[in-house]
C-alpha positions as CSV (number, residue, x, y, z in Angstrom):
1,X,-5.1,-2.3,22.8
2,X,-5.8,-3.9,19.4
3,X,-6.5,-7.5,20.5
4,X,-6.1,-8.4,16.8
5,X,-9.2,-6.4,16.0
6,X,-9.3,-4.0,13.1
7,X,-9.0,-0.5,14.4
8,X,-11.4,1.8,12.6
9,X,-10.9,5.6,12.6
10,X,-14.0,7.7,11.9
11,X,-13.9,11.4,11.2
12,X,-16.9,13.4,12.3
13,X,-17.3,15.4,9.1
14,X,-19.4,18.6,9.2
15,X,-20.8,19.1,12.7
16,X,-23.9,20.9,11.4
17,X,-24.9,18.1,9.1
18,X,-26.3,14.6,9.5
19,X,-22.8,13.2,10.0
20,X,-23.0,12.7,13.7
21,X,-26.5,11.2,13.3
22,X,-25.4,8.5,10.9
23,X,-22.2,7.8,12.9
24,X,-24.1,7.4,16.2
25,X,-26.9,5.3,14.6
26,X,-24.3,3.0,13.0
27,X,-22.2,2.6,16.1
28,X,-25.3,1.8,18.2
29,X,-25.1,-1.7,16.6
30,X,-23.1,-3.6,19.3
31,X,-22.2,-6.3,16.8
32,X,-19.5,-3.9,15.5
33,X,-17.6,-4.2,18.8
34,X,-17.3,-7.9,18.4
35,X,-14.8,-7.6,15.6
36,X,-13.6,-4.0,15.5
37,X,-12.2,-1.2,17.7
38,X,-14.1,2.1,17.0
39,X,-12.5,5.5,17.3
40,X,-14.3,8.7,16.3
41,X,-12.2,11.8,15.7
42,X,-14.4,14.6,16.7
43,X,-15.8,16.2,19.8
44,X,-17.5,14.7,22.8
45,X,-19.4,18.0,23.3
46,X,-20.7,18.0,19.8
47,X,-21.6,14.3,20.0
48,X,-23.6,15.0,23.2
49,X,-25.4,17.9,21.4
50,X,-26.5,15.6,18.6
51,X,-27.6,12.8,20.9
52,X,-29.8,15.3,22.8
53,X,-31.2,16.7,19.5
54,X,-32.0,13.2,18.4
55,X,-33.4,12.0,21.8
56,X,-30.8,9.2,21.9
57,X,-30.3,8.3,25.6
58,X,-29.1,4.7,25.2
59,X,-25.7,5.4,23.7
60,X,-22.6,7.2,24.8
61,X,-18.9,7.5,23.8
62,X,-15.9,6.6,25.8
63,X,-13.7,9.7,25.7
64,X,-10.0,9.1,25.2
65,X,-6.9,11.3,24.5
66,X,-5.2,9.0,22.0
67,X,-5.9,5.9,19.9
68,X,-3.7,3.8,22.1
69,X,-6.2,4.3,25.0
70,X,-9.2,2.9,23.0
71,X,-11.6,0.6,24.8
72,X,-12.3,-2.4,22.7
73,X,-15.8,-2.8,24.3
74,X,-16.9,0.8,23.7
75,X,-17.2,3.3,20.9
76,X,-14.4,5.8,21.6
77,X,-14.1,9.4,20.7
78,X,-11.0,11.7,20.6
79,X,-11.5,15.4,20.9
80,X,-9.9,17.2,18.0
81,X,-11.5,20.7,18.0
82,X,-12.1,23.7,20.2
83,X,-14.4,22.9,23.1
84,X,-16.2,26.2,22.5
85,X,-17.3,25.2,19.0
86,X,-20.9,26.1,18.3
87,X,-23.3,23.8,16.5
88,X,-25.7,25.4,14.1
89,X,-27.8,22.6,12.6
90,X,-28.4,22.8,8.9
91,X,-26.0,25.7,8.3
92,X,-22.7,25.8,6.5
93,X,-20.3,27.7,8.7
94,X,-16.6,28.5,8.6
95,X,-16.2,26.9,12.1
96,X,-17.8,23.7,10.9
97,X,-15.4,23.5,7.9
98,X,-12.4,24.1,10.1
99,X,-13.5,21.4,12.6
100,X,-13.9,19.0,9.7
101,X,-10.3,19.4,8.6
102,X,-8.9,19.4,12.2
103,X,-10.4,15.9,12.7
104,X,-9.3,14.7,9.3
105,X,-5.7,15.9,10.0
106,X,-5.4,14.1,13.3
107,X,-7.1,10.9,12.0
108,X,-4.8,10.7,8.9
109,X,-1.8,11.2,11.0
110,X,-2.8,8.2,13.1
111,X,-3.6,6.3,9.9
112,X,-0.1,7.0,8.5
113,X,1.6,5.9,11.8
114,X,-0.4,2.7,12.1
115,X,-2.5,3.6,15.1
116,X,-5.6,2.9,13.2
117,X,-6.0,0.4,10.3
118,X,-8.7,2.0,8.2
119,X,-10.4,5.4,7.8
120,X,-14.2,6.0,7.4
121,X,-14.9,9.7,6.8
122,X,-18.1,11.6,7.6
123,X,-19.5,13.9,4.9
124,X,-18.0,17.4,4.6
125,X,-19.0,20.5,2.9
126,X,-16.6,21.1,0.0
127,X,-17.1,24.9,0.2
128,X,-16.7,25.6,3.9
129,X,-13.5,23.5,4.3
130,X,-11.6,25.7,1.8
131,X,-8.8,27.7,3.5
132,X,-5.1,28.5,3.2
133,X,-4.4,25.1,4.8
134,X,-6.9,23.1,2.8
135,X,-7.1,23.7,-1.0
136,X,-8.5,20.4,-2.1
137,X,-11.8,19.7,-3.9
138,X,-12.6,16.9,-1.4
139,X,-11.3,13.9,0.6
140,X,-10.1,12.0,-2.5
141,X,-7.8,14.8,-3.6
142,X,-6.5,15.5,-0.1
143,X,-5.7,11.8,0.6
144,X,-4.0,11.5,-2.8
145,X,-1.6,14.3,-1.8
146,X,-1.3,13.3,1.9
147,X,-0.2,9.8,1.1
148,X,2.0,10.6,-1.9
149,X,0.0,8.6,-4.4
150,X,0.6,9.1,-8.2
151,X,-3.1,8.6,-8.7
152,X,-6.3,7.8,-6.9
153,X,-9.7,6.7,-8.1
154,X,-13.1,7.7,-6.8
155,X,-14.6,4.2,-6.8
156,X,-18.4,4.0,-6.0
157,X,-19.7,0.6,-4.9
158,X,-23.3,-0.6,-4.5
159,X,-25.2,-3.8,-4.9
160,X,-25.3,-3.4,-8.6
161,X,-21.9,-2.3,-9.8
162,X,-18.6,-0.7,-9.0
163,X,-18.0,2.5,-10.9
164,X,-15.0,4.8,-11.0
165,X,-14.6,8.2,-12.7
166,X,-11.7,9.5,-14.8
167,X,-12.4,13.1,-13.7
168,X,-13.9,13.9,-10.3
169,X,-14.6,17.3,-8.8
170,X,-13.9,19.6,-11.7
171,X,-16.2,21.9,-13.7
172,X,-18.0,20.1,-16.6
173,X,-16.6,22.8,-19.0
174,X,-13.1,21.5,-18.3
175,X,-13.8,17.7,-18.4
176,X,-12.6,17.2,-22.0
177,X,-9.2,18.7,-21.1
178,X,-8.6,15.9,-18.7
179,X,-9.7,13.1,-21.1
180,X,-6.3,11.9,-22.3
181,X,-4.9,8.5,-23.1
182,X,-2.5,8.6,-20.3
183,X,-5.0,9.7,-17.7
184,X,-7.5,7.0,-18.7
185,X,-4.9,4.3,-18.8
186,X,-3.7,5.3,-15.3
187,X,-7.3,5.0,-14.0
188,X,-7.8,1.7,-15.7
189,X,-4.6,0.4,-14.0
190,X,-5.8,1.6,-10.6
191,X,-9.2,0.1,-11.1
192,X,-7.8,-3.2,-12.3
193,X,-5.4,-3.5,-9.4
194,X,-8.1,-2.6,-6.9
195,X,-10.5,-5.2,-8.3
196,X,-7.9,-7.8,-7.9
197,X,-6.4,-6.9,-4.5
198,X,-9.3,-5.2,-2.8
199,X,-12.3,-7.2,-4.2
200,X,-10.9,-10.6,-5.1
201,X,-11.6,-10.5,-8.8
202,X,-9.1,-12.8,-10.5
203,X,-9.4,-11.5,-14.1
204,X,-11.6,-8.4,-13.8
205,X,-13.6,-7.2,-16.9
206,X,-13.8,-3.4,-17.1
207,X,-16.3,-1.4,-19.2
208,X,-15.1,2.0,-20.4
209,X,-17.8,4.6,-21.2
210,X,-17.5,7.2,-24.0
211,X,-17.4,10.9,-23.3
212,X,-19.8,12.1,-26.0
213,X,-23.4,11.1,-26.9
214,X,-23.4,7.7,-28.7
215,X,-19.7,7.5,-27.8
216,X,-19.0,10.0,-30.5
217,X,-20.7,8.0,-33.3
218,X,-17.4,7.6,-35.2
219,X,-16.4,11.2,-34.7
220,X,-19.8,12.9,-35.6
221,X,-20.2,14.2,-32.0
222,X,-16.6,14.7,-30.9
223,X,-13.2,13.1,-31.4
224,X,-12.2,12.2,-27.9
225,X,-13.2,8.5,-28.4
226,X,-10.9,7.8,-31.4
227,X,-8.2,10.3,-30.3
228,X,-7.9,9.4,-26.5
229,X,-10.3,6.8,-25.2
230,X,-9.8,4.0,-27.7
231,X,-6.0,4.2,-27.7
232,X,-6.2,4.0,-23.9
233,X,-8.3,0.9,-24.0
234,X,-5.9,-0.7,-26.6
235,X,-2.9,0.2,-24.4
236,X,-4.6,-1.3,-21.4
237,X,-5.3,-4.6,-23.2
238,X,-1.6,-4.7,-24.2
239,X,-0.9,-4.8,-20.5
240,X,-3.4,-7.7,-20.0
241,X,-6.1,-5.5,-18.6
242,X,-9.5,-6.7,-19.9
243,X,-10.9,-3.3,-20.8
244,X,-13.8,-3.0,-23.3
245,X,-15.6,-0.1,-25.0
246,X,-16.1,2.7,-25.3
247,X,-19.8,2.2,-24.6
248,X,-22.5,4.9,-25.0
249,X,-23.4,5.6,-21.4
250,X,-27.2,5.8,-21.9
251,X,-27.5,2.5,-23.7
252,X,-25.0,0.8,-21.5
253,X,-27.1,1.3,-18.3
254,X,-30.4,1.1,-20.1
255,X,-29.7,-2.4,-21.6
256,X,-28.3,-3.7,-18.3
257,X,-24.9,-4.3,-19.9
258,X,-23.3,-3.3,-16.6
259,X,-24.1,-6.8,-15.3
260,X,-21.4,-8.3,-17.4
261,X,-18.6,-6.4,-15.9
262,X,-16.6,-6.3,-12.6
263,X,-16.0,-2.5,-12.9
264,X,-17.0,0.5,-15.0
265,X,-14.9,3.5,-15.8
266,X,-17.0,6.7,-16.5
267,X,-15.4,9.8,-18.0
268,X,-16.8,12.4,-15.6
269,X,-18.5,12.7,-12.2
270,X,-22.2,12.9,-13.1
271,X,-21.9,10.3,-15.9
272,X,-21.0,7.7,-13.2
273,X,-22.7,9.1,-10.1
274,X,-26.2,9.6,-11.6
275,X,-26.8,5.9,-12.4
276,X,-24.9,4.9,-9.2
277,X,-27.1,7.0,-6.9
278,X,-30.2,6.1,-8.8
279,X,-29.6,2.4,-7.9
280,X,-27.8,2.8,-4.5
281,X,-31.0,3.1,-2.5
282,X,-29.2,4.8,0.3
283,X,-26.6,2.0,0.7
284,X,-23.8,3.0,-1.6
285,X,-20.2,3.4,-0.5
286,X,-17.4,5.7,-1.8
287,X,-14.0,4.0,-1.7
288,X,-10.7,5.8,-2.6
289,X,-8.8,3.2,-4.7
290,X,-5.2,3.5,-5.6
291,X,-3.9,4.5,-2.2
292,X,-1.6,2.6,0.3
293,X,-4.2,3.2,3.0
294,X,-7.9,2.3,3.1
295,X,-10.6,5.0,3.2
296,X,-14.3,4.7,2.6
297,X,-17.2,7.0,3.2
298,X,-21.0,7.0,2.8
299,X,-22.2,7.9,-0.7
300,X,-24.1,10.9,0.5
301,X,-23.4,14.5,1.5
302,X,-24.2,16.7,4.4
303,X,-28.0,16.8,3.9
304,X,-28.3,20.0,5.9
305,X,-32.1,20.1,5.3
306,X,-32.7,17.1,7.6
307,X,-29.9,17.7,10.1
308,X,-31.1,17.1,13.7
309,X,-34.5,15.7,12.6
310,X,-33.8,12.1,13.1
311,X,-34.6,11.3,9.5
312,X,-31.2,10.2,8.2
313,X,-30.5,6.6,7.4
314,X,-27.2,5.1,8.7
315,X,-27.2,2.3,6.1
316,X,-24.6,3.9,3.8
317,X,-22.3,4.7,6.7
318,X,-22.7,1.2,8.2
319,X,-21.8,-0.3,4.8
320,X,-18.8,2.0,4.6
321,X,-17.5,0.6,7.9
322,X,-17.9,-3.0,6.8
323,X,-16.4,-2.4,3.3
324,X,-13.3,-0.8,4.8
325,X,-12.8,-3.8,6.9
326,X,-13.5,-6.2,4.1
327,X,-10.9,-4.5,1.9
328,X,-8.4,-4.6,4.8
329,X,-8.9,-8.3,5.0
330,X,-8.8,-8.8,1.2
331,X,-5.5,-6.9,1.0
332,X,-4.0,-9.0,3.8
333,X,-5.1,-12.2,2.1
334,X,-3.7,-11.0,-1.3
335,X,-0.3,-10.2,0.2
336,X,-0.2,-13.7,1.8
337,X,-1.1,-15.3,-1.5
338,X,1.6,-13.5,-3.6
339,X,4.2,-13.9,-0.8
340,X,3.8,-17.7,-0.9
341,X,2.3,-18.7,-4.3
342,X,1.8,-22.3,-5.3
343,X,4.7,-23.6,-7.3
344,X,4.1,-23.9,-11.0
345,X,5.2,-26.9,-13.1
346,X,5.8,-27.4,-16.8
347,X,3.7,-30.4,-17.9
348,X,6.4,-31.3,-20.4
349,X,8.7,-32.0,-17.5
350,X,6.3,-34.4,-15.8
């Protein structure tokens, strides 16, 4: 029963990673139960294994068979995988990859049918999840296809800035092939809409980074800026999107220019993620913008090297939970505002 609480679905990610550790540590905070209904899509057996490995004896899950059975006063868990699964801490295994996707499939089905309101995903290994049934580079690409979106944006959020990337999980050697006017303009539209609807920015200002050193230096170091990036910025401004740039990435972050903008659009993964993770201090969140559903995740990976050692911080996962719910409420408020806007008047008629 929802009881007007936001229902949060959580996928267990890679069972051999720190995912269960950060999930359990985050859900041990009973304040979450005051406002939310919590459902983990995973395995009670695997959860028990991790609790024992971490010496956590003051927390347990309420096992249910479907989201409708969720107890609003307990953290719930739905079994999504084979009971005979073997946990091998710190190892990337085919079984772990398969179980990651099994939980994701069931959770996204419940998300699509409205049984849960938002989705928070545990970290997966992008290699061991690959199979004939899952041919995606990661969650972002899977969700984009699953929910029929014409475009999604990997949007990284921390205390300092919100930064999205034009190209995500592709080889660096192929990045320039994807830097086109249309692609950049599409990402700018997604970011602009998200800043308005998901984060409450009335007239967001977006900084666009260049691709080449010194943003090409007028074509000396490449022509992507005058050929694709600047035309995309101009086109965005014609559509009343306040986009500025292109800025050389090194000077942009070094001079603290990012403080003047509501969002930043980087051209490729590491251009955006290196400054992001350098400042996130373990508290960053990955949000998939541009989708009809809400999905967040912690801004870290599987961290096999510390799995089962009780060294992982749950801060990023905890923030992912709260951000998913904040965005849910922001979208609800935005829909109410545009459904019943204040009537406008022409002063000349007064």
